[in-house]
N, C-alpha and C positions, 0 to 999 in steps of 0.2 A: 510111862504108862498114862500119865495125865495128858501128855501131848497127843497120844494115840486116841484117847477118848475125845479130846477136843476135835481132832480131825474127823473122827467118826460122826460127831454131832453135826459138824459143818456139812459133811457129805450127805447125811440124812436130811438136813434142811434143804440142801440143793435138790435132792431127789424129790422131796415133797413139793418144792416150788415148781419143778418141771412137770410133775403130775398135775398140780393145780392148774397150770397154764394149758396143758394138753387136753384136759377134760372140760375146759371152759366152753369151747365151741361145739355145738351139737351138729357135727358135720353130716352125719347120716340121717338126721331127723328122727332119732330114736325115741325122743320124748313125745309121746302122742297125747298125754293127758296133762292138763294144768294141775297146779298144786292142790287146788280145792275143787270140789264138785261145783258145777255151774249150770244154771238154767238158761244161759245165753245161747244163741244159735251157733252151734259148733261147726268148724271146718268150712267156712264160707269165704275166708279172705286169704289170698296169696300174698307173696312178697310185694308185688306191684301195687296192689290195692292198699296194703298197710303202709307202704312208703308214701303213697299218694295222700293218705289220710294225715300222716305225720307232717308232710311238707305243707299240706293245706293248713294245718294248725299253725305253722310258722308264718303263713301269709306273706309270701315273697314280695308281691307288688307293693302292698301297703307298708310293710316294714322297710323295704329298700327305699321307697319314695320319701319316707320320713326320717329314717335313721342314717343312711349314707351321707346326706348333706350335713348332718350334725358331726359326723366323723371328719368330713372334709374341713369343717371349721377349726378343728384342733390338730388333725394329722396332715391336712393339706394334700400334696401330691402323694405322700406315703400312706394314704388310706388303704390301698390293697395290702400293704405290709401289716398294718394294724389288724385287718381282718384275718390274715394268715396266722399271725401270732395268737390271736384269740381262739382260732380254730385249734391250733396245736396245743395250746395251754390256756385255759383249763378244759375247753369243751370236748376235745377228742379224748382227753383223759377221763372225763366224766362218761363219755360214750362207752369206753372200754370197761369202766366200772359197771355200767348198766348191763353190758353183754355178759359179764361174769355173774352178776346177781340174778339175771333172768334165767340163766342156766340152772341155778339151784333153787330159785323160787319163782316158777312160772305162774304168775297171777296177774289178773287185770288190775289188782290193787297197786301195782308198781311200787312207788316210794313208800306207801303205807305198809305194804307187806314186808318190804325190806327192813324198815324200821321196827316193825312189830316182831318179826322173827329173829332178827340179829341183835338189835340194840335192846329194846324192852317193849312189852305191850303198851306201856304208858306213853312211851315216845311214839309208838305207832299211831296211837289215837290222835296225838297232837299233829304229827306230820301228815297223816291222811286228811285231817280236817283242813290243814293249811293248803294242801295241794288242791283239794276239791273247791275251796273258796277262791283260790287263784284262778281256776278254770271258770268258776262262776262269774268272777269280775271281768273276765275277757268278753263275756256275752254282752253286757250293756255297753262296754267300751267300743266293740266292733260294730254294734248296731248303730251307735251314735255316729261313728265315722261314715258308715254306709249312708245314713240319713243325710248327712251334710253334703255328700257328693251327689245324691239323688236330687237334692234341692238345687244344686248347681246345674244339673242336666235338665231337670223338668221345672220350669219357672213357676208352674201352677202350684208346686209344693212349697214354695218359699214362704207362704203365709201360714203353713201348718207347723206347729211346734216340733222341733227335732225329736224330743223324747217320745212324742206320739208316733211319729214315723218309725222310730227305733222299736217301740213296743210292738207295732204291727209286724216288723221284720222278725222279731223274736217268735211271734206266734207262727209265722210261716215255717221257720226252721225247727220249731218244736214239732210241728206236724211231720216234717221230713225225718226228724230223729226218731219219732215214735213209729214211723212206718217200717223201720228195719235198718240193720247195719249195711246191707247190700246197697240200698238206695242212697244211704249216706255216703258210702264209698264212691258210688258212680257220680253223684252230683259234685262231691268234693274233687274228684279227678277231673271232671269237666271244667270246673272253675279254675283249678290249678293249671290245667293246660293253657287256658286263655292268659292268665297272668304270667306264667312262666315264659310263654312265647314273647310277650311284649317286653318284659324285663330283659330277657336275654337278647331280644331283637334290637332294643335300643342300645344295649352295650356293644353288640356286634357292629351296628351302624357306626358308632364312634371309633371302634377298632379298625374297621375296613375303610371308612371315609373320614379320617380325623380332620378336625378344624383347629385343634390346639395340639401341636406336636410335642407331646411329653413322652419320653422314652420309658420303656418297661423297666430299665435299670434304675431310673430315678424313682419309680413307684415302689420299688423294693429296697430303697436305700434310706435308712433311718435318718441320715443327715439331711435328707430332702424335706423333712417336716419343717413347719414354721419355727419350731424349737427342736433342734436335733435330739433324737431319742425321746426326750420328754413329751414332744408332740405325739409320737407314736403311742406311748403308754397312756397319755391323756385320753386318747380315743379308744383305749383297750376295753373299757367297761361297756361302751356302746357296742363294740364288736361282740362282746358276750351276749348282750341283749339281741343282737342281730341273729345269732346262731342258736337261740334257745328254742324250746318246744319240741325238739326232735324225739324226746323221750315219750311223747304221746303214743308212739307205736306200741309201747308196752300195754297200754289200756285195751288194745285189741287182741291180746294174746289168747284169751279164752274163746275167740271166734276165728282164730287163724287155722289154716289147714295143717301145718306142721308147727305147733305152737311156738316152741323155743327157737328152732332154726329160722322160721319165718320172721320172727321179731328181731332176732340177732342180726340178720341180714338187713332188715328194714332200718334198724338203728344206724348202722354204718352207712347205708345208702342215703339215708335222709340227711345226715350231717355233712357228708361229702357233697351231696347235691346242693345243700345250702351254701357251702364254700364256693362251688362252681358258679352258681347263680349270682351271688353277691360280688365275687371277684370279677366276673365278666362285666357286670354292671358298673362297678367302681372304676375299672380300667377304661371301659368304653366311654363312660360319661366324662371322665377326666380328659380324654382325648377329643371329646366333642366340644367342651367348653372349659375354661379355667376353673379349677376347684374353688378358687376364691369367689368366683361368681356363683357357683352352685351352692356354696355355703351361705350366701346372703341373697336369696332370690326374692323378686317382688311378691308381695302377699297375694297379688291377683292370680298367681298360678296355682291351679288346683292340681294336686298330685305332686307338687314341688318339683324336684329334679326330674322325675319321670316325665312330667308334662313339658318342662322346659326343653329337655333334650329331644323329645319327640317332635316338638314344634320347629326345631332346627332342620329336621329332615322331612317331615310330613306336614302337608297343609290341607286346607279344605275341611270337610266334615270329619275326617279322621283325626283332627286335632282334639276331638273329644274322647278319643280312645283311652288315654291315660286315666281320665276320671272314671270311665266305665270299668277299667281294670282294677282300680283301687276299690270300687264297689264290690266287684266279684271277689277280690282278695279279702276284704273285710268280712263278707258274708261266709266265705269258706272258713275263715278263722272262727267266726261265731259258731258255725255248725260243728267244727271239730272240738271246740272248747266245751260245748254242751255235751257232746258224746263222751269226751274224756272225763269230765266232771261227774257225769251220771254213772259211769262205770266204776270210778273210784269210790263214790258213795255207795254203790251197789255192793262192792266187795267188802267195804267196811261194815255194812249192815249184815251181810252174810257171816262176818266174823264177830258179830255181837257188839261192834263199836258204835253203831247207830241204831235207832229204833227199827224193828223188823219191817215196817212199812216201806222203807227205802230199798228193800230187797225184792219188792214185788216186780214181777216180770209179765209183760203182755203175753197172754196165752197163745196168740197166733204169731206175732212178729218177733217174740223172744227179745224184746228190748226192755231195759229198766225204766219203765214209764213213770213210776212214782218219783224217782230222783230227777229225771229230765223235766217233769212238770214243776217240781220244787225249784229247780234252777231257773226256769222261766218266770215263775211267780216272784222270786226274790230279785231277779233282774228287773222286772217291772217296778218293784218297790224302789230299787236303787235309781232307776231312771227318773222316777217321780221325785225322789228326795235330792239326789246329787245332780240330776240333769246331765249336761255334757261336759263334766269335769274330766277331760281326757288325761291331763298330766297327773292328776291324783290317781286315776285308775292305773295308768302305766307304771308309775313309781311304786305303787302299792303291790301290784302284781309282781314286779321285779323283785321286791323285797321278799314276798312270800315264796316265789320260786327259788330264790337263793337259799332260803332256809331248807326247802325240800331237797335241793341238790346237795347241800352240805350233808344232810342226813344220809343220802345215798352213798356218798363217798366215805363217810364215817362207817357205814355198814360194810362197805368193801374192805376197808382197813381192818375191821374186827374179823371179818371172814377170812381174809388172807393170813393174818397172824394165827388165827385158830387152826387153819388147815395146814400151814407150812411151818409154823414155829419160828419164822424169821420176819424181819421188818423191812427188808430191802424193797419189796414190792409196794410198800406203802409210802415211800419217800415223796414221789411225785403227787399222789393224791393228797397228802398232807399239805404240800405247798399249794395245791389247787384250792384246798379249803381256805387257806389264808387269803388267797385272792378273792374268793367268793365272799368272805367276811368283809373285806374292804368294799366290795361292790355293794353289799347290803347296807353298809354304813353311809354310803353316799346317796341313798334314795331320797333324802330331803326330809325335813321335819314333819310336814303334813302326812307324807306317806308312812313315815316311821310311826306316827301316832295312829293313823288309820289301820296300818298293817298290824301294829301292836295290839289293837283292839281285837282283831280277828284271831291273832295268835292267843290272846287271852281267852277267847271263846274256845279254842282248842284245848287249853289247859282246864277250863271248866268242864268240857266234855270228858276229859280224862278223869277228873274228880267224880263226875256223875257215874261213869262206868265203874269206878272203884266202889262207890257207895252202893250201887245196885248189885255188886258182887260179880261184875263181868270178869271172866278169866280167859286165858288162852284156850281156844277151842281144842277139843280132843281130836286125835287123828292127824294133827299137823305133822308134816314130814320134817324131821330135823335136817339141818344143812349138811351133815356129814353122810347121810344115807342117800346117795344119788340114785342108786338102783331102784329105790322105791318110788321115784318120780318117773320112771320109764313106763310107757304103755306097752308097745310092741317091741320086743327086743329083736336085734338083728338075727 
């Protein structure tokens, strides 16, 4: 009898697991309403635009030009393998977790909503703050990068302080952000098209017209790294950084045409697009010139590997093309970070986790203008105080995003166990959390201190909410009642 009961329990768990998986993807676009009421402009973004916004936030040209050479330095010829492994684990695992979470909690709050609804409202306060701050810190970072390359192209700007040029760029993109999400998406797609064409183009030039004959088999052979296997995993953390930011698609869910299905498709398309772009670049650049050379380029090259490879094939005025592309890439990243951070803070304010002023929306353009303006002002302050401290910005942002990603995977683990009664769906996410913890620990002492200060700010915010009696809003849909999140049923 006991054996029969055990078998019945296993069968029930398997059936619950199958149901959990089958209901994760909103194949017919049944969910027409986000989890919470919204004052943002509804139904204006399709899959193509949301994917473009998320890819723009990843900033392919700028990230490829700076990060791939760093991976070459440790992984050598096996750099494409490092990128592939980072894609498969943990980034694609994280993507699937987001797909499942978005199905049950369709909100522009993203990681904040997941933590708030699944883990605990106090955790939600801290995680939402962390994610918004990470987006905020991208704004001064990318404006500084764009300012540096503008000075390279326009000699008259070289006497102007970089932070001042960066502050002007922030003003310009604040205006675009306030104008509306459609203009944001259009400008983002335009900039993304330019940088994507150049990054893929340089990679294809190396593949089709190689100057250094490295076989594809070598590139995907772990023993081809300077230190077999160890070299591949030494570059693994950089591979994670390379593929981050795809989750910004979630921040557009309240403005998407088919909220859940649009964002679920955009999440997968974005991270697969990142894999394709960076793999083609890593393969092509290694066939254009030795990875050892790409890992230690002369400082005179603006745009690092992107410029170096381009100059091997293209001459004349077009040699400035990589610098232009890095500028457009940085500006696209600035714009998308401002949008993602503004929407995260907007949703937190709507949920009572931030002062209500941050929920103010422009009456005509339906954009969260108060949060966008706040991000711009704080960015100006950071530019004035920290100047062009790129490494501090990058490492601090990586640390904060790691914390946010860990919370999302923890949310998925709790949700899966709660819904299925079994643990087997959680094995891979738990391992991915371990890798993310290791990534965060390697951010460096200054970033750990700076990031720790911001995390401390999130804890103070949580305490403030407790003191003023902030509670979970009424009317929130529990995760087990999927039908109540549907708008128009089939």
